[in-house]
C-alpha positions as CSV (number, residue, x, y, z in Angstrom):
1,M,117.0,127.2,94.0
2,A,114.1,125.1,95.4
3,Q,116.3,122.0,95.2
4,A,118.9,123.7,97.3
5,L,116.4,124.8,99.9
6,A,115.0,121.3,100.1
7,A,118.5,119.9,100.6
8,E,119.2,122.4,103.4
9,A,115.9,121.5,105.1
10,F,116.7,117.8,104.9
11,R,120.1,118.4,106.6
12,R,118.5,120.3,109.4
13,F,115.6,117.9,110.0
14,D,115.4,116.5,113.5
15,W,115.1,112.7,112.8
16,Q,114.7,112.0,116.6
17,R,111.6,114.2,117.0
18,P,108.3,112.1,116.9
19,S,106.7,112.7,113.6
20,V,105.5,111.0,110.4
21,K,108.3,110.6,107.9
22,L,107.6,109.8,104.3
23,L,110.8,108.4,102.6
24,T,111.7,106.5,99.5
25,M,113.2,103.0,99.9
26,H,116.5,104.5,98.7
27,S,116.6,107.2,101.3
28,A,115.6,104.9,104.2
29,K,118.9,103.0,104.0
30,G,120.8,103.3,107.3
31,L,117.8,104.7,109.2
32,E,115.7,103.0,111.8
33,F,112.2,103.7,113.1
34,P,109.8,102.1,115.6
35,Q,107.2,101.4,113.0
36,V,107.4,101.2,109.2
37,F,104.6,101.1,106.6
38,V,105.7,99.9,103.2
39,A,103.1,101.2,100.7
40,G,102.7,100.1,97.1
41,L,104.0,96.6,97.3
42,Q,101.5,95.5,94.6
43,A,103.5,97.8,92.2
44,L,106.8,95.9,92.7
45,P,108.8,95.4,90.6
46,M,108.3,98.6,88.7
47,K,108.2,98.6,85.0
48,D,111.8,99.8,84.6
49,V,113.3,97.8,87.5
50,S,114.0,94.1,87.4
51,L,112.9,91.8,90.3
52,D,116.6,91.3,91.1
53,D,117.1,95.0,91.6
54,A,113.8,95.5,93.5
55,A,114.3,92.7,96.1
56,P,117.3,94.4,97.9
57,L,115.4,97.7,98.1
58,L,112.4,95.9,99.5
59,Y,114.6,94.2,102.1
60,V,116.0,97.6,103.1
61,A,112.5,99.1,103.5
62,M,111.2,96.1,105.5
63,T,114.2,96.0,107.9
64,R,114.0,99.7,109.0
65,A,111.5,99.0,111.8
66,W,112.7,97.9,115.2
67,A,109.3,97.4,116.7
68,A,106.7,96.7,114.0
69,E,106.4,96.6,110.2
70,S,103.2,96.8,108.2
71,P,103.3,96.0,104.5
72,S,100.3,97.4,102.6
């Protein structure tokens, strides 16, 4: 039930409204933001993910910003 409520809230979310958005690298694909902070870069690649699989995800995350990007 909680999963269904979360999915419904996600569909109704106003992405244009100014706010802080916390997303995974997977869910950021296709979206753009004025500024992006990529946290946890020191943890890449994760234990269960190869560098070959992590690199495209990192590229997606780092190209979501149209004004500024800040790796951390």
